[in-house]
Biopython code that builds the backbone (N, CA, C, O; Angstrom):
import numpy as np
from Bio.PDB.StructureBuilder import StructureBuilder

atoms = [
    (1, "MET", "N", (18.294, 140.203, 45.770)),
    (1, "MET", "CA", (17.125, 140.030, 46.290)),
    (1, "MET", "C", (17.258, 138.959, 47.464)),
    (1, "MET", "O", (17.338, 137.782, 47.112)),
    (2, "GLY", "N", (17.284, 139.196, 48.556)),
    (2, "GLY", "CA", (17.607, 138.396, 49.730)),
    (2, "GLY", "C", (16.367, 137.570, 50.225)),
    (2, "GLY", "O", (15.333, 138.234, 50.305)),
    (3, "ARG", "N", (16.276, 136.259, 50.568)),
    (3, "ARG", "CA", (15.263, 135.591, 51.177)),
    (3, "ARG", "C", (15.661, 135.193, 52.394)),
    (3, "ARG", "O", (16.861, 135.178, 52.671)),
    (4, "THR", "N", (14.678, 134.806, 53.310)),
    (4, "THR", "CA", (14.873, 134.068, 54.407)),
    (4, "THR", "C", (14.207, 132.754, 54.475)),
    (4, "THR", "O", (13.019, 132.714, 54.792)),
    (5, "ILE", "N", (14.891, 131.627, 54.194)),
    (5, "ILE", "CA", (14.300, 130.445, 54.357)),
    (5, "ILE", "C", (14.602, 129.567, 55.727)),
    (5, "ILE", "O", (15.727, 129.515, 56.225)),
    (6, "GLU", "N", (13.637, 128.996, 56.182)),
    (6, "GLU", "CA", (13.597, 128.058, 57.308)),
    (6, "GLU", "C", (14.374, 126.905, 56.947)),
    (6, "GLU", "O", (14.079, 126.544, 55.808)),
    (7, "VAL", "N", (15.293, 126.158, 57.508)),
    (7, "VAL", "CA", (15.691, 124.963, 57.247)),
    (7, "VAL", "C", (15.896, 124.224, 58.422)),
    (7, "VAL", "O", (16.289, 124.836, 59.415)),
    (8, "VAL", "N", (15.661, 122.778, 58.497)),
    (8, "VAL", "CA", (16.037, 121.772, 59.357)),
    (8, "VAL", "C", (16.949, 120.997, 58.993)),
    (8, "VAL", "O", (16.883, 120.425, 57.904)),
    (9, "ILE", "N", (18.065, 120.815, 59.910)),
    (9, "ILE", "CA", (18.984, 119.886, 59.509)),
    (9, "ILE", "C", (19.020, 118.853, 60.344)),
    (9, "ILE", "O", (19.019, 119.157, 61.537)),
    (10, "TYR", "N", (19.064, 117.240, 59.963)),
    (10, "TYR", "CA", (18.852, 116.148, 60.841)),
    (10, "TYR", "C", (19.688, 115.084, 60.405)),
    (10, "TYR", "O", (19.951, 115.036, 59.203)),
    (11, "GLN", "N", (20.186, 114.154, 61.230)),
    (11, "GLN", "CA", (20.692, 112.958, 61.020)),
    (11, "GLN", "C", (19.771, 112.029, 60.368)),
    (11, "GLN", "O", (18.632, 111.955, 60.830)),
    (12, "GLU", "N", (20.103, 111.288, 59.334)),
    (12, "GLU", "CA", (19.207, 110.259, 58.846)),
    (12, "GLU", "C", (20.372, 109.033, 58.266)),
    (12, "GLU", "O", (21.132, 109.105, 57.300)),
    (13, "ASP", "N", (20.182, 107.947, 59.228)),
    (13, "ASP", "CA", (21.524, 106.995, 59.005)),
    (13, "ASP", "C", (22.885, 107.580, 59.095)),
    (13, "ASP", "O", (23.362, 108.147, 60.078)),
    (14, "ASP", "N", (23.417, 107.385, 58.015)),
    (14, "ASP", "CA", (25.084, 108.095, 58.043)),
    (14, "ASP", "C", (25.026, 109.306, 57.322)),
    (14, "ASP", "O", (26.081, 109.756, 56.876)),
    (15, "GLN", "N", (23.982, 109.896, 57.137)),
    (15, "GLN", "CA", (23.917, 111.172, 56.142)),
    (15, "GLN", "C", (23.193, 112.411, 57.054)),
    (15, "GLN", "O", (22.527, 112.059, 58.027)),
    (16, "TRP", "N", (23.306, 113.692, 56.781)),
    (16, "TRP", "CA", (22.796, 114.571, 57.367)),
    (16, "TRP", "C", (21.909, 115.137, 56.191)),
    (16, "TRP", "O", (22.273, 115.060, 55.018)),
    (17, "VAL", "N", (20.799, 115.673, 56.560)),
    (17, "VAL", "CA", (19.568, 115.960, 55.523)),
    (17, "VAL", "C", (19.380, 117.398, 56.002)),
    (17, "VAL", "O", (19.351, 117.695, 57.197)),
    (18, "ALA", "N", (19.244, 118.339, 54.926)),
    (18, "ALA", "CA", (18.797, 119.765, 55.194)),
    (18, "ALA", "C", (17.349, 119.637, 54.469)),
    (18, "ALA", "O", (17.212, 119.049, 53.396)),
    (19, "GLN", "N", (16.386, 120.193, 55.108)),
    (19, "GLN", "CA", (15.070, 120.271, 54.607)),
    (19, "GLN", "C", (14.445, 121.811, 54.700)),
    (19, "GLN", "O", (14.119, 122.396, 55.733)),
    (20, "ALA", "N", (14.374, 122.275, 53.422)),
    (20, "ALA", "CA", (13.642, 123.786, 53.618)),
    (20, "ALA", "C", (12.263, 123.558, 54.187)),
    (20, "ALA", "O", (11.587, 122.579, 53.871)),
    (21, "LEU", "N", (11.916, 124.366, 54.925)),
    (21, "LEU", "CA", (10.377, 124.251, 55.360)),
    (21, "LEU", "C", (9.652, 125.313, 54.586)),
    (21, "LEU", "O", (8.431, 125.173, 54.657)),
    (22, "ASN", "N", (9.998, 126.195, 53.965)),
    (22, "ASN", "CA", (9.290, 127.346, 53.230)),
    (22, "ASN", "C", (8.922, 126.786, 51.892)),
    (22, "ASN", "O", (7.839, 127.036, 51.363)),
    (23, "VAL", "N", (9.989, 125.897, 51.265)),
    (23, "VAL", "CA", (9.642, 125.524, 49.771)),
    (23, "VAL", "C", (10.039, 124.126, 49.744)),
    (23, "VAL", "O", (10.763, 123.731, 50.657)),
    (24, "ASP", "N", (9.691, 123.355, 48.875)),
    (24, "ASP", "CA", (10.032, 122.025, 48.577)),
    (24, "ASP", "C", (11.265, 121.567, 48.124)),
    (24, "ASP", "O", (11.432, 121.037, 47.026)),
    (25, "VAL", "N", (12.297, 121.802, 49.112)),
    (25, "VAL", "CA", (13.763, 121.696, 48.425)),
    (25, "VAL", "C", (14.432, 120.865, 49.697)),
    (25, "VAL", "O", (14.079, 121.102, 50.853)),
    (26, "SER", "N", (15.402, 119.899, 49.380)),
    (26, "SER", "CA", (16.150, 119.239, 50.502)),
    (26, "SER", "C", (17.325, 118.955, 49.823)),
    (26, "SER", "O", (17.403, 118.945, 48.595)),
    (27, "SER", "N", (18.333, 118.700, 50.656)),
    (27, "SER", "CA", (19.637, 118.082, 50.100)),
    (27, "SER", "C", (20.337, 117.209, 51.362)),
    (27, "SER", "O", (19.666, 116.760, 52.291)),
    (28, "PHE", "N", (21.702, 117.054, 51.249)),
    (28, "PHE", "CA", (22.316, 116.151, 52.144)),
    (28, "PHE", "C", (23.659, 116.280, 52.067)),
    (28, "PHE", "O", (24.160, 116.857, 51.101)),
    (29, "GLY", "N", (24.525, 115.691, 53.210)),
    (29, "GLY", "CA", (25.896, 115.919, 53.264)),
    (29, "GLY", "C", (26.530, 114.728, 54.289)),
    (29, "GLY", "O", (25.863, 114.015, 55.040)),
    (30, "ALA", "N", (27.549, 114.715, 54.169)),
    (30, "ALA", "CA", (28.164, 113.843, 55.443)),
    (30, "ALA", "C", (28.292, 114.498, 56.614)),
    (30, "ALA", "O", (28.494, 113.804, 57.610)),
    (31, "THR", "N", (28.209, 115.897, 56.759)),
    (31, "THR", "CA", (28.128, 116.479, 57.857)),
    (31, "THR", "C", (27.204, 117.680, 57.966)),
    (31, "THR", "O", (26.844, 118.295, 56.962)),
    (32, "PRO", "N", (26.814, 118.016, 59.226)),
    (32, "PRO", "CA", (25.661, 119.109, 59.280)),
    (32, "PRO", "C", (26.141, 120.339, 58.218)),
    (32, "PRO", "O", (25.392, 120.838, 57.378)),
    (33, "GLU", "N", (27.433, 120.686, 58.423)),
    (33, "GLU", "CA", (28.059, 121.755, 57.315)),
    (33, "GLU", "C", (27.882, 121.184, 55.892)),
    (33, "GLU", "O", (27.301, 121.944, 55.117)),
    (34, "GLU", "N", (28.195, 120.222, 55.496)),
    (34, "GLU", "CA", (28.288, 119.849, 53.997)),
    (34, "GLU", "C", (26.685, 120.035, 53.724)),
    (34, "GLU", "O", (26.366, 120.688, 52.731)),
    (35, "ALA", "N", (25.563, 119.436, 54.645)),
    (35, "ALA", "CA", (24.357, 119.497, 54.246)),
    (35, "ALA", "C", (23.681, 120.970, 54.227)),
    (35, "ALA", "O", (22.625, 121.191, 53.634)),
    (36, "ARG", "N", (24.445, 122.001, 54.980)),
    (36, "ARG", "CA", (23.970, 123.261, 55.042)),
    (36, "ARG", "C", (24.466, 123.889, 53.658)),
    (36, "ARG", "O", (23.656, 124.584, 53.045)),
    (37, "ALA", "N", (25.713, 123.696, 53.137)),
    (37, "ALA", "CA", (26.160, 124.064, 52.149)),
    (37, "ALA", "C", (25.582, 123.612, 50.886)),
    (37, "ALA", "O", (25.439, 124.372, 49.928)),
    (38, "ALA", "N", (25.234, 122.320, 50.879)),
    (38, "ALA", "CA", (24.454, 121.721, 49.794)),
    (38, "ALA", "C", (23.067, 122.268, 49.662)),
    (38, "ALA", "O", (22.534, 122.313, 48.553)),
    (39, "ILE", "N", (22.465, 122.680, 50.729)),
    (39, "ILE", "CA", (20.826, 123.037, 50.590)),
    (39, "ILE", "C", (21.079, 124.693, 50.082)),
    (39, "ILE", "O", (20.304, 125.227, 49.288)),
    (40, "GLN", "N", (22.259, 125.399, 50.656)),
    (40, "GLN", "CA", (22.170, 126.824, 50.096)),
    (40, "GLN", "C", (22.435, 126.804, 48.459)),
    (40, "GLN", "O", (22.059, 127.730, 47.740)),
    (41, "GLU", "N", (23.071, 125.733, 48.001)),
    (41, "GLU", "CA", (23.273, 125.888, 46.430)),
    (41, "GLU", "C", (21.888, 125.442, 45.726)),
    (41, "GLU", "O", (21.457, 125.845, 44.646)),
    (42, "ALA", "N", (21.308, 124.523, 46.596)),
    (42, "ALA", "CA", (19.959, 123.878, 45.888)),
    (42, "ALA", "C", (19.041, 124.904, 45.989)),
    (42, "ALA", "O", (18.324, 125.031, 44.997)),
    (43, "LEU", "N", (18.845, 125.722, 46.958)),
    (43, "LEU", "CA", (18.058, 126.833, 46.915)),
    (43, "LEU", "C", (18.265, 127.972, 46.122)),
    (43, "LEU", "O", (17.317, 128.614, 45.669)),
    (44, "GLU", "N", (19.722, 128.336, 45.876)),
    (44, "GLU", "CA", (19.981, 129.354, 44.745)),
    (44, "GLU", "C", (19.587, 128.781, 43.447)),
    (44, "GLU", "O", (19.191, 129.559, 42.579)),
    (45, "LEU", "N", (19.639, 127.640, 43.228)),
    (45, "LEU", "CA", (19.374, 126.940, 41.889)),
    (45, "LEU", "C", (17.964, 126.981, 42.028)),
    (45, "LEU", "O", (17.373, 127.474, 41.067)),
    (46, "TYR", "N", (17.275, 126.590, 42.978)),
    (46, "TYR", "CA", (15.687, 126.821, 42.886)),
    (46, "TYR", "C", (15.329, 128.102, 42.482)),
    (46, "TYR", "O", (14.659, 128.200, 41.454)),
    (47, "PHE", "N", (15.672, 129.182, 43.144)),
    (47, "PHE", "CA", (15.002, 130.489, 42.759)),
    (47, "PHE", "C", (15.714, 131.205, 41.611)),
    (47, "PHE", "O", (15.376, 132.352, 41.319)),
    (48, "GLU", "N", (16.672, 130.582, 40.959)),
    (48, "GLU", "CA", (17.191, 131.010, 39.570)),
    (48, "GLU", "C", (15.976, 130.413, 38.640)),
    (48, "GLU", "O", (15.570, 131.058, 37.673)),
    (49, "ASP", "N", (15.423, 129.138, 38.999)),
    (49, "ASP", "CA", (14.364, 128.690, 37.982)),
    (49, "ASP", "C", (13.063, 129.305, 38.315)),
    (49, "ASP", "O", (12.171, 129.432, 37.476)),
    (50, "ALA", "N", (12.960, 129.684, 39.534)),
    (50, "ALA", "CA", (11.437, 130.352, 40.088)),
    (50, "ALA", "C", (11.760, 131.806, 40.771)),
    (50, "ALA", "O", (11.494, 131.940, 41.966)),
    (51, "PRO", "N", (12.259, 132.762, 40.131)),
    (51, "PRO", "CA", (12.628, 133.978, 40.970)),
    (51, "PRO", "C", (11.444, 134.445, 41.556)),
    (51, "PRO", "O", (11.662, 135.104, 42.572)),
    (52, "ASP", "N", (10.145, 134.310, 41.224)),
    (52, "ASP", "CA", (9.075, 135.007, 41.805)),
    (52, "ASP", "C", (8.129, 134.056, 42.579)),
    (52, "ASP", "O", (6.963, 134.278, 42.906)),
    (53, "ALA", "N", (8.922, 132.884, 42.818)),
    (53, "ALA", "CA", (8.123, 132.109, 43.676)),
    (53, "ALA", "C", (7.616, 132.561, 45.181)),
    (53, "ALA", "O", (8.307, 133.166, 46.000)),
    (54, "GLU", "N", (6.391, 132.173, 45.338)),
    (54, "GLU", "CA", (5.942, 132.623, 46.641)),
    (54, "GLU", "C", (6.655, 132.095, 47.673)),
    (54, "GLU", "O", (7.037, 130.957, 47.401)),
    (55, "ILE", "N", (7.014, 132.512, 48.853)),
    (55, "ILE", "CA", (7.484, 131.916, 49.954)),
    (55, "ILE", "C", (6.847, 131.837, 51.269)),
    (55, "ILE", "O", (7.155, 132.696, 52.096)),
    (56, "PRO", "N", (6.122, 131.057, 51.535)),
    (56, "PRO", "CA", (5.241, 131.050, 52.730)),
    (56, "PRO", "C", (6.135, 131.067, 54.040)),
    (56, "PRO", "O", (7.133, 130.352, 54.125)),
    (57, "GLN", "N", (5.755, 131.866, 54.996)),
    (57, "GLN", "CA", (6.530, 132.315, 56.123)),
    (57, "GLN", "C", (6.141, 131.139, 57.248)),
    (57, "GLN", "O", (4.970, 130.819, 57.453)),
    (58, "VAL", "N", (7.205, 130.573, 57.910)),
    (58, "VAL", "CA", (7.131, 129.503, 58.981)),
    (58, "VAL", "C", (7.149, 130.518, 60.174)),
    (58, "VAL", "O", (8.047, 131.359, 60.212)),
    (59, "ARG", "N", (6.159, 130.470, 61.178)),
    (59, "ARG", "CA", (6.233, 130.741, 62.268)),
    (59, "ARG", "C", (6.036, 129.980, 63.283)),
    (59, "ARG", "O", (5.379, 128.951, 63.128)),
    (60, "GLY", "N", (6.581, 130.334, 64.586)),
    (60, "GLY", "CA", (6.423, 129.541, 65.654)),
    (60, "GLY", "C", (6.626, 127.866, 65.402)),
    (60, "GLY", "O", (5.918, 127.095, 66.051)),
    (61, "GLY", "N", (7.216, 127.556, 64.827)),
    (61, "GLY", "CA", (7.354, 126.251, 64.700)),
    (61, "GLY", "C", (8.016, 125.299, 65.762)),
    (61, "GLY", "O", (8.826, 125.713, 66.591)),
    (62, "ARG", "N", (7.694, 124.273, 65.690)),
    (62, "ARG", "CA", (8.390, 123.357, 66.667)),
    (62, "ARG", "C", (8.438, 121.967, 66.287)),
    (62, "ARG", "O", (7.530, 121.565, 65.559)),
    (63, "ILE", "N", (9.415, 121.094, 66.682)),
    (63, "ILE", "CA", (9.521, 119.588, 66.235)),
    (63, "ILE", "C", (8.669, 118.861, 67.094)),
    (63, "ILE", "O", (8.667, 118.956, 68.321)),
    (64, "GLU", "N", (7.950, 118.136, 66.414)),
    (64, "GLU", "CA", (6.946, 117.222, 67.258)),
    (64, "GLU", "C", (7.090, 115.659, 66.595)),
    (64, "GLU", "O", (7.348, 115.522, 65.399)),
    (65, "GLU", "N", (6.917, 114.632, 67.399)),
    (65, "GLU", "CA", (7.046, 113.363, 66.753)),
    (65, "GLU", "C", (5.686, 112.827, 66.877)),
    (65, "GLU", "O", (4.998, 112.991, 67.885)),
    (66, "LEU", "N", (5.305, 112.174, 65.817)),
    (66, "LEU", "CA", (3.797, 111.665, 65.755)),
    (66, "LEU", "C", (4.006, 110.181, 65.460)),
    (66, "LEU", "O", (4.759, 109.858, 64.541)),
    (67, "HIS", "N", (3.445, 109.365, 66.116)),
    (67, "HIS", "CA", (3.403, 107.940, 66.179)),
    (67, "HIS", "C", (2.134, 107.295, 65.124)),
    (67, "HIS", "O", (1.026, 107.390, 65.651)),
    (68, "VAL", "N", (2.126, 106.796, 64.028)),
    (68, "VAL", "CA", (1.181, 106.385, 63.137)),
    (68, "VAL", "C", (1.128, 104.945, 62.944)),
    (68, "VAL", "O", (0.313, 104.456, 62.162)),
]
sb = StructureBuilder()
sb.init_structure("model")
sb.init_model(0)
sb.init_chain("A")
sb.init_seg("    ")
for serial, (resi, resn, name, xyz) in enumerate(atoms, 1):
    if name == "N":
        sb.init_residue(resn, " ", resi, " ")
    sb.init_atom(name, np.array(xyz, "f"), 0.0, 1.0, " ", f" {name:<3s}", serial, name[0])
structure = sb.get_structure()
């Protein structure tokens, strides 16, 4: 069963963070490629534990900055 998960990868200090937008899963690595591989593994493990999890679809997303 294949799933499409939207992921944003960004740099935070000296690490790259990969954050899934559809489910509450994130991971990190020293490079964007390592972060991508880490979140791939984390998502596979997440769906092993929750195979029927609902996945809300993200449509028309954009990145914005908010100052609070």
